[in-house]
C-alpha positions as CSV (number, residue, x, y, z in Angstrom):
1,M,93.8,-153.8,-116.4
2,N,96.0,-150.9,-117.2
3,Q,99.2,-149.3,-115.8
4,Y,98.9,-145.9,-113.6
5,E,101.3,-143.9,-111.9
6,T,100.2,-141.4,-109.3
7,V,102.6,-139.1,-107.6
8,F,101.2,-136.5,-104.8
9,I,102.2,-134.1,-102.5
10,L,101.5,-134.2,-99.0
11,T,101.1,-131.3,-96.5
12,P,104.5,-130.3,-94.7
13,V,103.3,-130.1,-91.4
14,L,102.6,-133.8,-91.2
15,S,104.8,-135.6,-89.0
16,D,106.8,-138.7,-90.7
17,Q,104.2,-141.2,-89.2
18,Q,101.6,-139.4,-90.2
19,M,102.8,-139.0,-94.0
20,K,103.7,-142.8,-93.8
21,E,99.6,-143.2,-92.8
22,A,98.4,-141.5,-95.5
23,V,100.7,-142.7,-98.3
24,E,99.3,-146.3,-96.7
25,K,95.7,-145.3,-96.9
26,Y,96.0,-144.8,-100.7
27,Q,97.6,-148.1,-101.3
28,T,95.1,-149.6,-99.4
29,Y,92.4,-147.9,-101.1
30,L,93.4,-149.1,-104.4
31,T,94.3,-152.8,-103.2
32,D,90.6,-153.3,-101.9
33,N,89.3,-151.8,-104.8
34,G,91.1,-154.8,-106.8
35,A,94.2,-153.0,-108.0
36,E,97.4,-154.5,-108.1
37,I,100.5,-152.0,-106.2
38,I,103.5,-152.2,-108.5
39,N,106.0,-150.0,-106.6
40,V,105.4,-147.2,-103.7
41,E,108.4,-144.5,-103.2
42,N,108.4,-142.0,-100.8
43,W,110.5,-139.1,-102.1
44,G,110.4,-137.1,-98.9
45,L,110.5,-133.6,-98.2
46,K,111.1,-131.3,-101.3
47,K,110.8,-127.4,-102.3
48,L,108.2,-126.5,-104.3
49,A,108.4,-124.5,-107.5
50,Y,105.8,-122.3,-106.1
51,N,104.1,-122.0,-103.1
52,I,100.5,-123.6,-102.7
53,E,98.5,-122.8,-100.0
54,K,101.2,-120.8,-98.5
55,K,103.4,-123.9,-98.5
56,S,106.9,-123.8,-99.8
57,T,107.7,-127.1,-99.2
58,G,105.8,-131.0,-99.3
59,F,105.9,-134.6,-99.2
60,Y,106.3,-136.0,-102.4
61,A,105.1,-140.3,-102.6
62,M,104.5,-142.3,-105.8
63,I,102.4,-145.3,-106.2
64,E,102.7,-147.5,-109.3
65,Y,99.7,-149.7,-109.9
66,K,97.8,-151.7,-112.4
67,A,93.9,-151.3,-112.1
68,D,90.7,-150.7,-114.0
69,P,89.9,-147.2,-115.2
70,Q,86.8,-146.8,-113.7
71,L,88.7,-147.1,-110.5
72,I,90.8,-143.8,-111.0
73,A,88.0,-141.2,-110.6
74,K,86.9,-142.8,-107.2
75,Y,90.4,-142.7,-106.2
76,E,91.4,-138.8,-107.3
77,L,87.8,-138.0,-105.5
78,Q,89.4,-139.7,-102.4
79,M,92.9,-137.2,-102.6
80,R,90.6,-134.2,-103.6
81,R,88.7,-134.6,-100.3
82,D,92.0,-135.3,-98.0
83,E,93.0,-131.9,-96.7
84,R,96.8,-133.4,-96.4
85,V,96.8,-134.0,-100.0
86,L,98.6,-130.4,-101.9
87,R,98.1,-131.7,-105.5
88,Y,97.8,-135.0,-107.2
89,L,98.7,-136.4,-110.8
90,T,97.4,-139.8,-112.4
91,V,99.3,-141.0,-115.1
92,K,98.5,-144.2,-117.5
93,N,101.6,-145.9,-118.7
94,E,101.6,-147.0,-122.1
95,K,103.8,-149.7,-123.2
96,Y,107.1,-148.2,-123.5
97,A,106.6,-145.7,-120.2
98,A,105.7,-149.3,-118.1
99,Q,109.0,-150.9,-119.7
100,Y,111.0,-147.7,-118.7
101,A,109.2,-147.6,-115.3
102,E,110.1,-151.2,-114.7
103,K,114.4,-150.7,-116.0
104,R,114.3,-147.6,-113.5
105,R,113.2,-149.9,-110.6
106,N,115.6,-152.7,-111.6
107,L,118.3,-149.7,-111.4
108,K,117.2,-148.9,-108.1
109,K,117.4,-152.3,-106.6
110,E,121.2,-152.9,-108.1
111,A,122.1,-149.7,-106.5
């Protein structure tokens, strides 16, 4: 199993509750398919660098997890089909990136 991070942007027309439900949907999809969730962060509503679908803001969220590589294509297909997701990016964390992510999580816990 490899370690991955997926950052995605949800449409700003969602309420806070709908945004949390969308993030939970993707967490549940991962765990139902054998992935192990490491960390979930909601970064909130942020201004986009450029308009996407005529929207200038979006809800950012990040899910960090361990999963089999075959799951990623299916996971991204789910995101592509969801109207609420404006953009997404999945990155495989190599050894040093995983160590850095763990340090970053520990610093947030201490603060």
